C-alpha positions as CSV (number, residue, x, y, z in Angstrom):
1,M,-24.6,2.0,-135.3
2,E,-22.1,3.8,-133.1
3,P,-23.7,3.9,-129.5
4,F,-22.5,7.4,-128.9
5,K,-22.9,11.0,-130.3
6,I,-19.9,13.1,-131.4
7,K,-19.5,16.3,-129.5
8,V,-16.0,17.4,-130.5
9,V,-14.3,16.8,-133.8
10,E,-10.6,16.9,-135.0
11,T,-9.5,17.6,-138.5
12,I,-8.0,14.5,-140.2
13,P,-4.7,15.3,-142.0
14,Q,-4.5,14.8,-145.7
15,T,-1.2,14.2,-147.5
16,S,-0.2,13.2,-151.1
17,R,1.5,9.9,-152.0
18,R,4.7,11.9,-152.9
19,E,4.7,13.5,-149.4
20,R,4.2,10.2,-147.7
21,R,7.1,8.7,-149.5
22,Q,9.4,11.5,-148.4
23,I,8.0,11.2,-144.8
24,L,8.8,7.5,-144.8
25,E,12.4,8.1,-145.9
26,E,12.9,10.8,-143.3
27,A,11.5,8.6,-140.6
28,G,13.9,5.8,-141.5
29,Y,10.9,3.6,-142.5
30,N,9.9,3.4,-138.9
31,L,6.2,4.4,-138.4
32,F,6.9,5.3,-134.8
33,A,9.0,8.2,-136.1
34,I,6.2,9.8,-138.2
35,P,4.5,12.9,-136.7
36,A,0.9,12.2,-135.9
37,D,-0.2,15.2,-137.9
38,R,1.1,13.5,-141.1
39,V,-1.1,10.4,-140.5
40,T,-4.6,10.1,-142.0
41,I,-6.0,7.1,-140.1
42,D,-3.9,6.2,-137.1
43,L,-4.1,2.5,-136.1
44,L,-0.6,2.3,-134.6
45,T,-2.1,1.4,-131.2
46,D,-5.3,1.3,-129.2
47,S,-3.3,2.3,-126.1
48,G,-4.1,5.8,-124.8
49,T,-5.9,6.7,-128.0
50,A,-9.5,6.4,-126.9
51,A,-12.0,9.3,-126.9
52,M,-13.1,10.0,-123.4
53,S,-16.7,10.5,-122.6
54,D,-18.5,13.6,-121.3
55,R,-18.6,11.9,-117.8
56,Q,-14.9,11.4,-117.9
57,W,-14.2,15.0,-118.8
58,A,-16.6,16.1,-116.1
59,G,-14.6,13.9,-113.7
60,I,-11.4,15.7,-114.7
61,M,-12.9,18.9,-113.5
62,L,-13.3,17.2,-110.1
63,G,-9.6,16.5,-109.9
64,D,-8.2,16.7,-106.3
65,E,-4.4,17.4,-106.7
66,S,-3.6,16.8,-103.1
67,Y,-0.1,15.2,-102.8
68,A,-1.4,12.6,-100.3
69,G,-4.9,11.2,-99.9
70,S,-6.6,12.6,-103.0
71,K,-10.3,11.9,-102.9
72,N,-9.9,10.7,-106.6
73,Y,-7.6,7.9,-105.4
74,Y,-10.2,6.6,-103.0
75,H,-12.9,6.6,-105.8
76,F,-10.4,4.9,-108.1
77,E,-9.5,2.3,-105.4
78,E,-13.1,1.6,-104.7
79,T,-13.9,1.0,-108.4
80,V,-10.9,-1.3,-109.0
81,R,-11.7,-3.4,-105.9
82,E,-15.4,-3.7,-107.0
83,I,-14.4,-5.0,-110.5
84,F,-11.2,-6.8,-109.9
85,G,-11.6,-7.9,-106.3
86,Y,-8.0,-7.6,-105.1
87,K,-7.0,-6.3,-101.7
88,Y,-4.1,-4.0,-102.6
89,V,-4.4,-1.4,-105.5
90,I,-1.3,0.5,-106.6
91,P,-1.7,3.2,-109.3
92,T,0.9,3.8,-111.9
93,H,1.1,6.1,-114.9
94,Q,0.9,3.2,-117.4
95,G,1.0,-0.6,-117.7
96,R,4.6,-1.1,-118.3
97,V,5.5,0.5,-115.0
98,A,3.2,-1.9,-113.3
99,E,5.0,-4.7,-115.0
100,N,8.4,-3.3,-114.1
101,L,7.5,-2.9,-110.4
102,L,6.1,-6.4,-110.2
103,F,9.0,-8.1,-112.0
104,S,11.6,-6.0,-110.2
105,V,10.5,-7.5,-107.0
106,L,9.8,-11.1,-108.1
107,V,12.0,-11.9,-111.1
108,K,15.8,-12.6,-110.9
109,K,18.4,-14.5,-112.8
110,G,17.4,-18.2,-113.1
111,T,13.7,-17.6,-112.9
112,A,11.1,-17.9,-115.6
113,V,7.7,-16.3,-116.2
114,P,5.3,-18.4,-118.4
115,N,2.5,-16.6,-120.3
116,N,0.2,-17.5,-123.1
117,I,2.2,-15.0,-125.2
118,H,4.2,-12.1,-123.7
119,F,3.7,-8.7,-125.4
120,D,6.8,-6.6,-126.2
121,T,7.1,-4.5,-123.0
122,T,6.1,-7.5,-120.8
123,R,8.8,-9.7,-122.3
124,A,11.4,-6.8,-122.1
125,N,10.6,-6.2,-118.4
126,V,11.1,-9.9,-117.6
127,E,14.3,-10.1,-119.5
128,F,15.6,-6.8,-118.1
129,N,15.4,-8.4,-114.7
130,D,17.4,-11.4,-116.0
131,G,14.3,-13.7,-116.2
132,L,13.2,-15.9,-119.0
133,A,9.9,-15.1,-120.7
134,L,8.3,-18.2,-122.0
135,D,5.2,-18.5,-124.3
136,C,2.8,-21.4,-123.8
137,V,-0.2,-20.6,-126.1
138,I,-2.0,-23.4,-127.7
139,D,-0.7,-24.4,-131.2
140,A,-3.8,-23.1,-132.9
141,G,-3.0,-19.7,-131.5
142,L,0.0,-19.6,-133.8
143,D,-2.0,-20.6,-136.9
144,P,-3.5,-17.6,-138.6
145,N,-6.0,-19.7,-140.4
146,A,-7.3,-21.8,-137.4
147,D,-10.8,-20.6,-136.8
148,L,-11.3,-21.4,-133.1
149,P,-13.3,-19.3,-130.5
150,F,-10.5,-19.1,-127.9
151,K,-7.1,-19.0,-129.7
152,G,-5.6,-17.2,-126.8
153,N,-5.8,-20.2,-124.4
154,M,-2.9,-21.4,-122.4
155,D,-1.6,-24.8,-123.5
156,L,-1.6,-26.7,-120.2
157,K,0.8,-29.4,-121.3
158,K,3.3,-26.8,-122.4
159,L,2.8,-24.9,-119.1
160,E,3.4,-28.1,-117.0
161,G,6.4,-28.9,-119.2
162,V,7.9,-25.5,-118.4
163,I,7.2,-25.9,-114.7
164,R,8.8,-29.3,-114.5
165,Q,11.8,-28.3,-116.6
166,T,12.4,-25.0,-114.8
167,G,11.3,-26.1,-111.3
168,A,8.3,-24.6,-109.5
169,S,10.5,-22.7,-107.1
170,N,12.1,-20.9,-110.0
171,I,8.7,-19.6,-111.3
172,P,7.7,-16.6,-109.2
173,L,4.4,-16.2,-111.1
174,C,2.5,-17.2,-114.2
175,L,1.0,-14.5,-116.3
176,M,-2.0,-14.7,-118.6
177,T,-2.7,-12.0,-121.1
178,I,-6.4,-11.3,-121.8
179,T,-7.0,-10.8,-124.6
180,N,-3.8,-12.3,-126.1
181,N,-2.4,-9.2,-127.9
182,S,0.6,-10.8,-129.7
183,G,-1.5,-13.7,-130.8
184,G,-4.1,-11.5,-132.6
185,G,-6.1,-10.1,-129.8
186,Q,-7.6,-13.5,-129.2
187,P,-9.6,-14.3,-126.1
188,V,-9.0,-16.8,-123.3
189,S,-11.9,-19.0,-122.2
190,M,-13.1,-19.1,-118.6
191,E,-12.7,-22.9,-118.7
192,N,-9.0,-22.4,-119.6
193,I,-8.5,-19.8,-116.9
194,R,-10.0,-22.2,-114.3
195,K,-7.9,-25.1,-115.5
196,T,-4.7,-23.0,-115.5
197,R,-5.4,-22.0,-112.0
198,K,-6.0,-25.6,-110.9
199,L,-2.7,-26.6,-112.5
200,L,-0.7,-23.8,-110.9
201,D,-2.2,-24.6,-107.5
202,Q,-0.6,-28.0,-107.7
203,Y,2.8,-26.4,-107.8
204,G,2.1,-23.4,-105.5
205,I,2.6,-20.8,-108.3
206,P,0.6,-17.5,-108.3
207,L,-1.4,-16.5,-111.3
208,Y,-1.5,-12.9,-112.4
209,F,-3.4,-11.4,-115.3
210,D,-2.3,-8.8,-117.9
211,A,-5.7,-7.3,-117.8
212,C,-5.4,-4.5,-120.4
213,R,-8.4,-5.8,-122.4
214,F,-10.3,-7.6,-119.7
215,A,-13.7,-6.3,-120.8
216,E,-13.3,-7.4,-124.4
217,N,-12.2,-10.8,-123.2
218,S,-15.3,-10.9,-120.9
219,F,-17.5,-10.1,-123.8
220,F,-16.1,-12.9,-125.9
221,I,-16.7,-15.3,-123.0
222,K,-20.3,-14.1,-122.8
223,E,-20.8,-14.7,-126.5
224,R,-18.9,-18.0,-126.9
225,E,-19.3,-20.0,-123.7
226,T,-22.8,-21.2,-123.3
227,D,-22.9,-21.0,-119.5
228,Y,-22.2,-17.3,-119.5
229,R,-24.7,-16.0,-122.1
230,E,-27.1,-14.7,-119.4
231,R,-24.3,-13.2,-117.2
232,S,-23.4,-9.6,-117.0
233,I,-19.9,-8.4,-118.1
234,L,-19.2,-7.3,-114.6
235,S,-20.0,-10.7,-113.1
236,I,-17.9,-12.4,-115.8
237,A,-14.9,-10.1,-115.1
238,R,-15.2,-10.7,-111.3
239,E,-15.1,-14.5,-111.9
240,I,-12.0,-14.2,-114.1
241,F,-10.1,-12.3,-111.5
242,S,-11.3,-14.5,-108.7
243,Y,-8.9,-17.2,-110.2
244,G,-5.9,-14.9,-109.9
245,D,-3.6,-13.5,-107.2
246,G,-3.3,-10.1,-108.9
247,C,-3.0,-8.3,-112.1
248,T,-1.3,-5.5,-114.0
249,M,-3.2,-3.2,-116.3
250,S,-2.6,-0.4,-118.8
251,A,-5.8,1.5,-118.3
252,K,-5.0,3.1,-121.7
253,K,-6.9,0.2,-123.2
254,D,-10.0,-0.9,-121.5
255,G,-9.8,1.9,-118.9
256,L,-10.7,4.3,-121.8
257,V,-8.2,6.9,-120.7
258,N,-5.2,8.5,-122.4
259,M,-2.8,7.9,-119.5
260,G,-2.9,5.6,-116.4
261,G,-2.5,2.1,-115.1
262,F,-2.3,0.0,-111.9
263,L,-1.1,-3.1,-110.2
264,C,-3.2,-5.3,-107.9
265,T,-2.3,-8.1,-105.6
266,N,-3.6,-10.0,-102.6
267,D,-0.1,-10.4,-101.2
268,R,0.5,-7.9,-98.4
269,E,4.3,-8.3,-98.3
270,L,4.6,-8.1,-102.1
271,S,2.4,-5.0,-102.0
272,Q,4.6,-3.3,-99.5
273,S,7.8,-4.1,-101.5
274,I,6.2,-2.7,-104.7
275,T,4.9,0.4,-102.9
276,N,8.5,1.1,-101.7
277,L,9.7,1.0,-105.3
278,L,6.7,3.1,-106.4
279,I,7.6,5.9,-104.0
280,L,11.1,5.9,-105.4
281,H,10.2,5.9,-109.1
282,E,6.6,7.1,-109.5
283,G,5.5,9.0,-106.4
284,F,3.3,8.7,-103.3
285,P,1.1,5.6,-103.2
286,T,-2.2,7.6,-103.6
287,Y,-1.2,9.1,-106.9
288,G,1.5,6.8,-108.4
289,G,2.7,9.2,-111.1
290,L,-0.7,10.5,-112.0
291,A,-2.7,13.7,-111.5
292,G,-5.9,13.3,-109.4
293,R,-8.0,14.1,-112.4
294,D,-6.4,11.2,-114.3
295,L,-7.4,8.8,-111.4
296,E,-11.0,10.1,-111.6
297,A,-11.1,9.6,-115.4
298,M,-9.8,6.0,-114.9
299,A,-12.5,5.3,-112.3
300,V,-15.2,6.5,-114.6
301,G,-13.7,4.7,-117.7
302,L,-13.4,1.3,-115.9
303,R,-17.2,1.4,-115.3
304,E,-18.1,2.7,-118.7
305,V,-16.2,-0.1,-120.5
306,L,-18.5,-2.7,-118.9
307,D,-21.4,-1.4,-121.0
308,E,-22.6,-4.2,-123.3
309,N,-23.8,-1.8,-125.9
310,Y,-20.4,-0.2,-126.1
311,L,-18.6,-3.6,-126.2
312,S,-20.9,-5.0,-128.8
313,F,-20.2,-2.1,-131.1
314,R,-16.5,-2.2,-130.3
315,I,-16.2,-5.9,-131.2
316,R,-18.4,-5.6,-134.3
317,Q,-16.5,-2.6,-135.7
318,V,-13.3,-4.6,-135.6
319,Q,-15.0,-7.6,-137.0
320,S,-16.5,-5.6,-139.8
321,L,-13.1,-4.3,-140.9
322,G,-11.9,-7.9,-140.9
323,D,-14.8,-9.1,-143.0
324,M,-14.2,-6.3,-145.6
325,L,-10.5,-7.3,-145.9
326,H,-11.3,-11.1,-146.0
327,K,-13.8,-10.5,-148.8
328,R,-11.1,-8.7,-150.8
329,G,-8.8,-11.7,-150.4
330,V,-6.5,-10.0,-148.0
331,P,-4.9,-12.7,-145.7
332,I,-5.7,-11.9,-142.1
333,L,-5.7,-13.7,-138.8
334,R,-9.0,-15.4,-138.3
335,P,-11.2,-15.1,-136.4
336,T,-10.9,-11.4,-135.8
337,G,-9.8,-10.4,-132.2
338,G,-11.2,-7.8,-129.9
339,H,-9.1,-4.7,-130.6
340,A,-7.3,-5.1,-133.9
341,I,-7.0,-6.7,-137.3
342,Y,-3.8,-8.6,-137.8
343,V,-2.8,-8.8,-141.5
344,N,-0.7,-11.9,-142.2
345,A,2.4,-10.3,-143.8
346,G,4.0,-13.7,-144.5
347,A,1.1,-14.7,-146.7
348,F,0.6,-11.2,-148.1
349,L,4.3,-10.9,-149.2
350,P,5.6,-14.4,-149.6
351,H,8.5,-13.1,-151.9
352,I,10.1,-11.2,-149.0
353,P,12.3,-13.4,-146.7
354,R,11.8,-13.0,-142.9
355,E,15.3,-11.4,-142.5
356,A,14.1,-8.6,-144.8
357,F,11.2,-7.7,-142.4
358,P,8.1,-8.4,-144.5
359,A,5.7,-7.1,-141.9
360,Q,7.5,-3.8,-141.5
361,A,7.7,-3.4,-145.3
362,L,3.9,-4.0,-145.5
363,A,3.2,-1.5,-142.7
364,C,5.2,1.1,-144.6
365,A,3.2,0.3,-147.8
366,F,-0.1,0.9,-146.0
367,Y,1.1,4.3,-145.0
368,E,2.4,5.2,-148.4
369,E,-0.8,4.1,-150.1
370,G,-3.3,6.0,-147.9
371,G,-1.7,7.4,-144.8
372,V,-2.9,4.5,-142.7
373,R,-0.5,3.8,-139.9
374,G,-0.4,0.3,-138.3
375,V,2.4,-1.5,-136.4
376,E,4.6,-4.4,-137.2
377,I,4.4,-7.4,-135.0
378,G,7.0,-9.7,-136.4
379,S,10.7,-10.1,-136.9
380,L,11.5,-6.4,-136.2
381,M,9.6,-6.4,-132.9
382,F,10.4,-9.9,-131.7
383,G,13.4,-11.0,-133.8
384,G,17.1,-10.5,-133.3
385,N,20.0,-12.7,-132.5
386,D,19.9,-15.5,-129.9
387,K,22.0,-14.6,-126.9
388,T,23.4,-18.2,-126.6
389,T,24.0,-19.2,-130.2
390,G,24.2,-15.8,-131.9
391,E,21.9,-17.1,-134.7
392,A,19.1,-15.0,-136.0
393,K,15.7,-15.8,-134.5
394,H,12.2,-15.0,-135.7
395,P,8.8,-15.2,-134.0
396,E,6.2,-17.6,-135.2
397,L,4.0,-14.9,-136.8
398,E,4.7,-12.0,-139.2
399,M,1.8,-9.6,-138.7
400,V,0.8,-6.0,-139.2
401,R,-1.5,-5.0,-136.4
402,L,-4.2,-2.4,-137.2
403,A,-5.3,-1.5,-133.7
404,V,-8.6,0.4,-133.6
405,P,-8.8,3.3,-131.1
406,R,-11.9,3.2,-128.9
407,R,-14.8,5.6,-129.7
408,V,-12.7,7.5,-132.3
409,Y,-13.3,6.3,-135.9
410,T,-16.6,5.7,-137.7
411,T,-17.6,2.9,-140.0
412,R,-16.8,5.0,-143.0
413,H,-13.3,5.4,-141.7
414,M,-13.0,1.6,-141.5
415,Q,-14.2,1.3,-145.1
416,Y,-11.4,3.7,-146.1
417,V,-8.8,1.5,-144.3
418,A,-10.1,-1.6,-146.2
419,E,-9.9,0.2,-149.5
420,T,-6.3,1.3,-148.8
421,I,-5.2,-2.2,-147.9
422,A,-7.0,-3.7,-150.8
423,A,-5.1,-1.3,-153.1
424,V,-1.8,-2.4,-151.6
425,Y,-2.8,-6.1,-152.1
426,E,-3.3,-5.4,-155.8
427,R,0.4,-4.3,-156.1
428,R,1.9,-6.5,-153.5
429,E,4.5,-8.1,-155.8
430,S,6.2,-4.6,-156.2
431,I,6.9,-4.2,-152.5
432,Q,10.5,-4.7,-151.4
433,G,12.0,-5.8,-148.1
434,L,14.0,-3.6,-145.7
435,E,17.3,-3.8,-143.8
436,I,18.2,-2.2,-140.5
437,V,20.6,0.8,-140.4
438,Y,20.3,1.4,-136.7
439,E,18.9,-0.6,-133.8
440,A,18.8,-0.1,-130.0
441,P,19.7,-3.1,-127.7
442,V,16.2,-3.2,-126.1
443,L,12.8,-2.8,-127.8
444,R,14.5,-1.9,-131.1
445,H,11.3,-1.5,-133.1
446,F,10.5,1.8,-131.3
447,T,13.6,3.6,-132.6
448,A,15.2,1.5,-135.3
449,R,16.0,3.1,-138.7
450,L,15.7,1.1,-141.9
451,R,16.1,1.4,-145.6
452,P,14.8,-0.5,-148.6
453,L,16.9,-3.3,-149.8
454,E,16.6,-2.1,-153.4
455,E,18.4,1.1,-152.3
456,Q,21.3,-0.9,-151.0
457,N,21.3,-3.1,-154.1
458,A,21.5,0.0,-156.3
459,K,24.5,1.2,-154.4
460,V,26.2,-2.2,-154.9
461,R,25.5,-2.1,-158.6
462,N,26.9,1.4,-159.0
């Protein structure tokens, strides 16, 4: 059962299929453009969508809004150091700012940043600073049907190949995303983290973590690595970060808050350079673009997320949704990850070619069917034209991510989602592809406008 009681409720919007069709058309078939009050079950993201606890709301009332030296900052700093263990703690208003600050200092033209798989904002921040974002996940991590316990692992041979080809001096850092979001929310094993660190040490390359979902990754390690079954989540997290030189984090995930993030490092000079940029772009070092009350809520949330009862329910709720879909024949990435279900759009809609954005078409179909909003992770998000050859490129996977907000939806809500998706699966052959009408040069999936291919074909016929 849910390990919490509900104190405040919010009415869930209800719309008709006819209304949803019109909403999709007005939104240019981009689910980011749909107003939230027209969404029944919102699984667009698990970022910043958590329900905060009574203790977090109580902490907000203790907000110290002093410009410099807020007491909430010191509580936040103490909490982060206790869990993550790094010397320098730099608050930011969300994770992508932490990425931007880190890469603005370290990344330049001719450098490369390897990762298991970069997520969209991480990749964009590397490329914006003229770096090369390279993915080195194990091959099984790109196979939706491979049932392995740690599909987020770094492929050490691929990583060493990148180092030798690029040159260690041209790799300012290696990043490891835990859990591996773009690969299905799959965890990374402690053994793989340890071996990655050992390899990087041979070449003098720092290791940083994208720590957005560190507690979920720690829970998977506890469950799936024999040596860690009797360890606490806190001790596992501490060991993970002991192998790193720093981390970035969007606390909007495993920080259980609606806004906030931070960057950590053990490098004093790097910390100073980043802090100088922080002051220019975000604010004074003891608030970093946040109110004191937000820092307090983060400090409380980072401790609450380590609760094994909460984590067990969290992982089981996502797993339960995956099991319901799997039993109905819906192709999903297996095993289920920590924060989301990834529906395999390529297998769901094999009749739609990749250049017609099958995952985006499928995400729109879920919304039309039952007001369920997910997000495309496929050719719209990661595709485009190769800068060198000009040829169209596509990612390895075409997925629709159904990210489950923390402490928000009940088991019955998950049943409704499963029923909605199963209904779409029954009529899958009727779903048509899409084409882009407008796209931005960077992170196009946020603002792109599309239209059904059948609409264009009808105009040609007429």
